[in-house]
MARMIPA-578456 format. One line per field, with one value per residue: residue number from 1; residue in one letter; x, y, z of N, C-alpha, C, CB in turn. Coordinates in steps of 0.05 Angstrom, whole numbers. Glycine has a CB too. Layout:
# residues N
n <- [NUM ...]
res <- [A ...]
n.u <- [X ...]
n.v <- [Y ...]
n.w <- [Z ...]
ca.u <- [X ...]
ca.v <- [Y ...]
ca.w <- [Z ...]
c.u <- [X ...]
c.v <- [Y ...]
c.w <- [Z ...]
cb.u <- [X ...]
cb.v <- [Y ...]
cb.w <- [Z ...]
***
This chain:
# residues 235
n <- [1 2 3 4 5 6 7 8 9 10 11 12 13 14 15 16 17 18 19 20 21 22 23 24 25 26 27 28 29 30 31 32 33 34 35 36 37 38 39 40 41 42 43 44 45 46 47 48 49 50 51 52 53 54 55 56 57 58 59 60 61 62 63 64 65 66 67 68 69 70 71 72 73 74 75 76 77 78 79 80 81 82 83 84 85 86 87 88 89 90 91 92 93 94 95 96 97 98 99 100 101 102 103 104 105 106 107 108 109 110 111 112 113 114 115 116 117 118 119 120 121 122 123 124 125 126 127 128 129 130 131 132 133 134 135 136 137 138 139 140 141 142 143 144 145 146 147 148 149 150 151 152 153 154 155 156 157 158 159 160 161 162 163 164 165 166 167 168 169 170 171 172 173 174 175 176 177 178 179 180 181 182 183 184 185 186 187 188 189 190 191 192 193 194 195 196 197 198 199 200 201 202 203 204 205 206 207 208 209 210 211 212 213 214 215 216 217 218 219 220 221 222 223 224 225 226 227 228 229 230 231 232 233 234 235]
res <- [M K L E F I Y G K Y R Y D Y F V E F L E R K S L T L I V R P D L R I I V R A P K E V T L A E I E K F L A K K W S W M E K Q L A E F R K Y K K P V E L E R R Y V S G E S Y F Y L G R Q Y L L E V R S A K R D L V R L E R N K I V I F T T K S L R N S E H N G R L F N E W L D G R R W S V F K R Q F I K A F G E F N Y K T I P Q L K I R A M K R R W G S C S R D G R V V A L N P D L I K A P T E A I Y Y V C L H E L C H I N N P T H N Q Q F Y D L L E S K M P E W R E I K N S L E V N F G]
n.u <- [17 14 27 23 64 63 104 112 141 155 144 132 131 111 113 69 72 32 37 42 63 93 110 125 166 215 242 292 312 369 353 321 270 218 197 148 138 86 43 -18 -63 -53 -67 -72 -65 -33 12 29 41 84 120 129 158 203 224 272 314 300 305 359 379 358 385 437 437 423 469 498 466 454 441 420 409 465 498 490 543 554 593 633 609 565 494 432 361 323 267 248 292 357 415 485 528 574 631 664 721 717 712 668 610 563 508 488 452 481 473 474 488 491 522 564 594 646 677 707 740 737 716 687 637 595 591 583 535 501 500 478 427 403 399 365 320 303 291 249 207 199 184 142 105 92 68 26 -5 -19 -51 -91 -118 -153 -199 -258 -253 -257 -217 -148 -114 -65 1 44 106 120 149 129 115 84 53 43 21 -23 -87 -116 -172 -207 -195 -159 -104 -54 -7 55 98 167 200 176 202 237 209 177 150 97 78 81 44 -2 -7 -18 -68 -97 -98 -125 -175 -195 -216 -272 -286 -271 -261 -241 -285 -334 -349 -305 -266 -290 -287 -231 -217 -241 -209 -158 -152 -114 -94 -86 -44 -2 1 13 64 92 90 116 168 187 167]
n.v <- [-24 42 105 173 214 271 318 375 419 379 325 256 197 132 62 12 -49 -98 -147 -211 -195 -165 -113 -46 -31 8 19 44 44 38 57 98 85 83 41 14 -37 -69 -92 -127 -106 -53 17 69 119 108 90 137 168 139 146 201 202 176 210 243 205 178 219 229 181 181 227 209 166 194 218 180 161 143 176 144 74 32 0 -69 -115 -167 -193 -221 -208 -175 -169 -205 -212 -270 -309 -285 -282 -253 -260 -268 -258 -301 -312 -364 -398 -451 -515 -521 -484 -461 -449 -444 -451 -441 -449 -388 -362 -346 -379 -370 -411 -407 -413 -374 -309 -286 -235 -225 -193 -195 -249 -273 -248 -268 -323 -321 -297 -333 -377 -354 -344 -396 -413 -378 -394 -446 -439 -401 -428 -472 -449 -423 -465 -490 -449 -446 -493 -480 -462 -471 -469 -488 -486 -476 -414 -386 -380 -325 -289 -223 -159 -107 -41 -22 -62 -126 -169 -189 -199 -220 -190 -228 -270 -309 -306 -300 -258 -252 -210 -208 -193 -214 -260 -246 -245 -280 -348 -350 -300 -299 -338 -313 -270 -299 -322 -274 -255 -296 -292 -251 -270 -279 -232 -175 -124 -90 -102 -112 -165 -188 -181 -211 -262 -268 -264 -311 -349 -337 -317 -286 -249 -193 -181 -208 -183 -131 -139 -154 -107 -71 -93 -108 -75]
n.w <- [0 -20 9 33 73 112 141 173 128 94 49 40 3 20 33 60 91 114 163 197 255 314 323 298 242 210 147 105 41 -3 -54 -40 -26 21 72 113 159 188 243 230 255 266 260 209 231 276 250 224 269 289 246 252 300 283 246 245 243 196 157 160 141 88 68 69 33 -13 -28 -54 -93 -159 -222 -262 -268 -260 -314 -325 -318 -312 -279 -226 -161 -171 -157 -158 -159 -149 -150 -102 -69 -57 -95 -99 -155 -185 -224 -256 -284 -332 -365 -396 -416 -368 -323 -256 -193 -130 -66 -37 -84 -154 -202 -257 -302 -345 -410 -430 -422 -354 -348 -393 -412 -450 -466 -415 -401 -441 -428 -376 -384 -419 -386 -347 -377 -389 -338 -326 -361 -342 -287 -290 -323 -291 -246 -271 -293 -246 -223 -262 -252 -212 -234 -275 -329 -398 -436 -435 -431 -477 -456 -449 -447 -433 -436 -393 -373 -329 -308 -279 -304 -358 -391 -450 -485 -506 -474 -490 -486 -438 -410 -378 -339 -349 -306 -262 -246 -207 -161 -104 -110 -94 -105 -161 -172 -152 -189 -235 -220 -215 -268 -294 -270 -298 -345 -348 -326 -346 -324 -263 -225 -172 -175 -198 -157 -116 -137 -141 -87 -68 -90 -70 -9 18 -18 -19 17 -8 -58 -40 -17 -63 -93 -59 -51 -102 -141]
ca.u <- [0 30 15 39 68 70 116 120 142 165 125 146 116 121 97 63 69 20 46 39 86 84 119 129 194 219 265 299 329 388 339 305 243 212 179 139 127 68 24 -43 -83 -44 -82 -56 -58 -11 36 38 54 109 138 137 179 227 230 300 330 293 316 388 384 353 406 462 433 422 497 509 446 462 418 410 420 490 494 499 567 555 618 631 603 539 473 407 339 311 246 246 318 379 438 510 537 602 639 687 731 709 716 643 593 541 500 472 450 496 467 466 501 486 549 568 619 651 701 720 750 718 705 674 609 576 588 571 507 485 496 460 400 392 392 342 297 294 278 223 187 193 170 117 86 84 49 2 -21 -30 -72 -113 -133 -173 -222 -272 -251 -253 -192 -127 -103 -37 18 66 122 122 157 109 126 68 36 56 9 -46 -104 -129 -201 -221 -187 -143 -76 -45 21 68 121 191 211 164 221 251 191 171 131 69 71 77 18 -22 -11 -32 -96 -109 -104 -145 -200 -204 -227 -300 -289 -250 -256 -238 -310 -337 -350 -277 -252 -302 -275 -203 -218 -249 -186 -135 -161 -92 -82 -78 -18 18 3 27 92 103 94 136 195 196 154]
ca.v <- [0 66 127 198 224 299 326 402 426 356 304 231 173 109 37 -3 -78 -109 -174 -223 -187 -151 -85 -31 -28 27 12 63 30 55 70 119 76 82 19 9 -63 -64 -113 -124 -91 -25 36 88 140 98 90 165 176 124 159 227 197 167 228 252 183 173 240 225 158 191 245 193 151 212 225 160 152 149 186 121 49 23 -22 -96 -125 -197 -201 -229 -187 -163 -184 -208 -225 -293 -321 -273 -281 -239 -277 -257 -270 -308 -323 -382 -411 -479 -527 -518 -462 -471 -431 -459 -439 -455 -436 -359 -352 -355 -383 -374 -425 -398 -422 -350 -292 -281 -209 -222 -186 -203 -278 -279 -239 -287 -348 -315 -292 -358 -392 -342 -348 -423 -414 -364 -411 -469 -429 -388 -448 -489 -433 -418 -490 -493 -430 -454 -515 -469 -453 -491 -462 -511 -484 -461 -393 -387 -364 -311 -271 -198 -137 -87 -21 -16 -84 -152 -188 -180 -219 -209 -186 -253 -291 -331 -302 -288 -250 -246 -193 -224 -185 -230 -281 -236 -247 -307 -363 -344 -275 -307 -353 -292 -256 -318 -322 -248 -253 -316 -282 -231 -283 -273 -206 -158 -100 -95 -97 -127 -193 -196 -183 -233 -287 -269 -270 -339 -366 -331 -298 -269 -236 -165 -181 -217 -161 -109 -146 -154 -79 -58 -104 -112 -57]
ca.w <- [0 -22 23 35 100 112 166 168 100 79 40 34 -5 34 29 84 88 138 166 223 271 338 325 274 234 188 129 84 23 -19 -76 -27 -20 50 77 141 163 211 249 214 269 269 244 195 249 292 232 221 295 289 227 263 319 269 224 244 234 168 140 158 122 61 60 65 8 -35 -35 -72 -113 -187 -237 -277 -258 -273 -333 -316 -332 -309 -267 -198 -142 -176 -144 -173 -145 -163 -134 -76 -55 -71 -99 -110 -180 -185 -250 -253 -308 -334 -391 -412 -406 -351 -301 -236 -166 -108 -41 -40 -107 -181 -212 -285 -309 -372 -424 -440 -401 -332 -351 -419 -404 -471 -463 -389 -402 -457 -412 -353 -394 -430 -362 -334 -395 -384 -311 -327 -373 -324 -263 -297 -333 -268 -229 -288 -294 -219 -220 -280 -239 -193 -249 -291 -357 -415 -452 -421 -449 -485 -438 -461 -429 -448 -419 -389 -355 -305 -300 -275 -323 -374 -403 -474 -482 -512 -455 -502 -481 -413 -412 -352 -340 -343 -280 -241 -237 -183 -138 -94 -127 -86 -119 -188 -171 -148 -214 -253 -212 -221 -296 -301 -261 -318 -368 -349 -313 -357 -308 -235 -211 -147 -182 -202 -131 -101 -148 -132 -58 -64 -98 -53 11 26 -42 -14 30 -28 -77 -27 -15 -90 -102 -41 -53 -129 -159]
c.u <- [18 14 33 40 78 80 127 119 150 142 141 125 128 103 93 59 58 26 38 64 75 91 123 159 195 245 268 319 347 375 319 276 240 191 173 128 112 51 -3 -63 -76 -59 -62 -48 -34 15 47 51 81 129 147 159 205 237 260 318 325 305 346 395 380 375 432 460 433 450 507 490 454 437 405 423 444 484 505 523 571 583 614 627 576 518 447 386 328 292 246 271 339 404 462 517 567 609 665 695 723 714 691 626 569 534 483 472 466 492 458 479 489 514 549 595 624 677 717 731 729 704 693 644 589 570 574 541 490 480 476 432 387 383 367 317 285 280 251 202 179 176 143 96 75 63 23 -16 -34 -54 -96 -130 -154 -199 -234 -272 -245 -226 -172 -116 -74 -21 41 82 127 129 135 119 111 51 52 45 -13 -61 -118 -159 -217 -213 -169 -113 -72 -15 31 93 146 204 198 182 237 235 187 150 102 60 65 50 -5 -28 -25 -62 -110 -117 -125 -173 -212 -218 -257 -307 -267 -243 -252 -264 -312 -337 -322 -263 -264 -290 -246 -200 -224 -226 -162 -143 -139 -79 -72 -50 4 22 19 57 106 109 116 164 205 185 171]
c.v <- [25 90 151 207 253 307 355 409 402 337 279 211 149 85 23 -32 -89 -139 -185 -217 -171 -122 -73 -29 -9 20 34 49 49 69 91 111 73 60 16 -20 -62 -89 -107 -106 -61 -6 55 111 132 97 118 175 163 138 186 223 190 186 236 230 178 194 238 202 167 209 230 178 169 219 205 150 161 158 163 96 41 0 -48 -105 -155 -206 -208 -205 -173 -180 -184 -221 -248 -307 -311 -270 -266 -257 -261 -272 -276 -321 -339 -393 -440 -489 -527 -497 -473 -449 -448 -444 -456 -439 -407 -346 -362 -356 -387 -388 -419 -408 -398 -333 -287 -254 -203 -218 -196 -233 -286 -272 -258 -313 -343 -312 -316 -376 -381 -345 -376 -426 -400 -382 -434 -460 -418 -409 -465 -474 -427 -442 -495 -475 -437 -476 -506 -461 -475 -484 -487 -510 -466 -439 -398 -370 -351 -295 -245 -175 -116 -67 -19 -39 -110 -173 -175 -203 -207 -207 -212 -276 -313 -329 -289 -282 -243 -229 -209 -218 -201 -252 -272 -241 -276 -321 -357 -318 -281 -321 -333 -278 -273 -319 -297 -247 -273 -308 -262 -244 -277 -246 -187 -134 -108 -87 -114 -157 -204 -201 -206 -260 -290 -277 -299 -358 -362 -309 -278 -253 -208 -164 -189 -195 -138 -114 -146 -125 -65 -67 -107 -93 -33]
c.w <- [0 -9 23 64 98 140 162 139 82 72 31 24 10 29 56 76 114 140 193 240 294 339 298 267 210 173 109 66 7 -43 -67 -22 11 54 106 142 190 217 235 228 273 250 230 213 267 275 228 246 297 270 238 284 306 248 222 233 204 150 138 139 93 51 53 38 -16 -46 -57 -93 -140 -202 -254 -265 -274 -291 -321 -332 -329 -300 -238 -180 -147 -161 -160 -156 -163 -143 -105 -60 -71 -71 -109 -136 -177 -212 -246 -281 -308 -362 -408 -399 -391 -331 -282 -210 -147 -83 -46 -64 -133 -194 -243 -290 -339 -384 -434 -416 -380 -335 -379 -415 -425 -469 -437 -389 -418 -442 -390 -363 -407 -407 -349 -351 -391 -358 -312 -338 -355 -300 -270 -306 -310 -251 -245 -289 -267 -214 -237 -268 -219 -207 -265 -320 -374 -429 -437 -440 -456 -466 -453 -440 -445 -429 -418 -368 -328 -296 -297 -294 -338 -385 -427 -470 -488 -493 -466 -495 -454 -415 -384 -357 -333 -316 -257 -230 -213 -158 -129 -111 -119 -100 -149 -191 -168 -175 -234 -246 -220 -250 -305 -291 -281 -342 -371 -336 -322 -341 -279 -220 -186 -152 -185 -175 -113 -111 -139 -103 -52 -71 -80 -33 19 4 -37 -2 9 -48 -65 -25 -42 -98 -85 -47 -82 -150 -167]
cb.u <- [-19 37 7 27 89 45 139 148 161 186 108 161 117 125 112 38 97 -11 77 34 107 96 145 118 206 221 261 310 312 411 324 305 237 202 191 119 149 51 19 -55 -88 -14 -101 -70 -82 -17 29 13 36 105 124 112 170 221 213 309 324 262 308 399 365 326 412 466 408 407 515 517 418 475 426 415 398 511 508 476 592 546 640 657 625 532 468 412 316 333 250 226 328 385 432 533 532 609 644 680 762 679 726 627 583 549 483 483 420 527 490 474 531 466 563 568 616 652 693 701 760 733 726 679 606 587 615 586 506 500 523 469 400 413 415 348 304 317 296 226 197 219 187 121 100 108 62 11 -4 -8 -62 -102 -114 -161 -214 -301 -229 -275 -198 -104 -106 -33 29 56 150 95 183 82 125 51 13 52 0 -37 -125 -121 -210 -216 -211 -147 -62 -52 25 75 118 212 208 138 240 255 164 163 136 67 93 100 18 -14 16 -19 -98 -89 -78 -138 -197 -180 -223 -316 -289 -257 -278 -214 -334 -363 -367 -262 -254 -333 -277 -189 -238 -273 -179 -111 -171 -70 -102 -98 -17 9 -25 15 94 83 68 129 195 190 129]
cb.v <- [0 73 119 220 206 317 307 408 449 341 315 220 169 114 18 8 -92 -104 -175 -254 -170 -165 -84 -3 -56 57 -15 90 13 39 49 144 49 109 -8 30 -85 -40 -114 -151 -104 -22 53 98 147 70 77 183 167 95 163 240 174 140 253 260 157 174 268 219 135 205 266 174 134 238 224 136 163 124 208 124 27 16 -16 -116 -111 -211 -178 -244 -167 -161 -174 -225 -204 -313 -351 -287 -310 -212 -300 -258 -252 -328 -299 -406 -408 -482 -556 -545 -445 -497 -407 -487 -439 -456 -437 -344 -359 -336 -407 -346 -457 -368 -440 -332 -265 -282 -188 -248 -156 -196 -292 -264 -212 -293 -357 -289 -269 -373 -392 -312 -344 -442 -400 -339 -422 -482 -408 -367 -466 -497 -407 -409 -514 -488 -402 -462 -533 -445 -430 -494 -440 -512 -472 -479 -366 -379 -382 -292 -285 -191 -124 -100 6 8 -88 -162 -212 -161 -231 -226 -164 -261 -302 -330 -286 -306 -226 -272 -169 -220 -156 -243 -288 -205 -235 -306 -393 -341 -254 -325 -373 -272 -246 -346 -326 -226 -257 -343 -268 -215 -313 -295 -210 -150 -80 -79 -101 -118 -197 -175 -157 -233 -286 -243 -252 -346 -359 -321 -312 -286 -236 -152 -201 -243 -151 -103 -174 -167 -63 -63 -130 -140 -47]
cb.w <- [25 -51 52 17 116 104 175 179 96 96 16 58 -36 64 9 98 80 137 163 221 254 362 341 276 226 199 116 95 3 -28 -93 -44 -34 61 65 151 163 206 280 209 296 265 262 170 267 303 205 214 319 281 201 276 338 256 227 273 250 165 151 186 129 60 82 88 10 -28 -11 -55 -106 -201 -255 -308 -260 -252 -360 -317 -321 -334 -271 -189 -143 -206 -115 -199 -139 -173 -135 -61 -48 -57 -118 -90 -204 -162 -270 -234 -310 -327 -388 -413 -430 -337 -312 -232 -157 -115 -21 -15 -106 -197 -199 -300 -305 -372 -447 -457 -413 -306 -345 -437 -402 -499 -465 -367 -414 -483 -400 -339 -414 -447 -341 -329 -424 -386 -290 -345 -400 -315 -248 -319 -353 -251 -220 -316 -303 -198 -227 -307 -225 -179 -268 -281 -362 -435 -480 -411 -435 -514 -415 -484 -421 -462 -430 -379 -368 -311 -321 -246 -308 -397 -382 -499 -501 -541 -443 -532 -504 -388 -431 -337 -320 -365 -276 -251 -260 -186 -145 -65 -124 -55 -116 -198 -148 -127 -225 -251 -181 -214 -313 -289 -234 -327 -368 -335 -281 -385 -311 -224 -230 -133 -207 -218 -116 -105 -179 -138 -44 -80 -127 -71 35 39 -65 5 53 -41 -86 0 -3 -109 -99 -12 -41 -137 -148]
***
């Protein structure tokens, strides 16, 4: 949930993530995103009071991160030390010399085994993205088929992967095609499953009307928490 906090002459956009927890926590990320993690029963008034108490610390954190914030995101070079999100977890990239090209997960790392120079960004990038494309199709298809099983539709829509600036997924007007944003691979599988459910609910409900939300609620009662987490952490 995205909200606005006003403190004197200052205005801040912040995100609230309601969770099963006992206390409020404030997070300021290097990208200047402000996140409040709160117990489900906490009111917005209590959150605003909490932010007012934390204002001085929050502003210091923002000022510090502004010093180092780049105007544009640095270009990926696919060399050891970079980090990437995959299925909700952040992994360090490590590049190793090998007798054959390969990419695989090893605990908290994504390892590129390369037959070329360790700093050959073009080759490393091709290996990494081919591996990630394969993972996308495997993960997305599995979650899509699982979600489709929740409905009584006679024909399963065609699944596509398509880059989208402002949406995680889309469903064609005739319900024959569902497209998923490739960036969804960064999010946990429960978030991917939620987006699949959301788009499949659109087959008979093209707009976000009450009937649509009633159907979504019946398929996934906790969808709001999952959607909020998806937007806060990966949006």
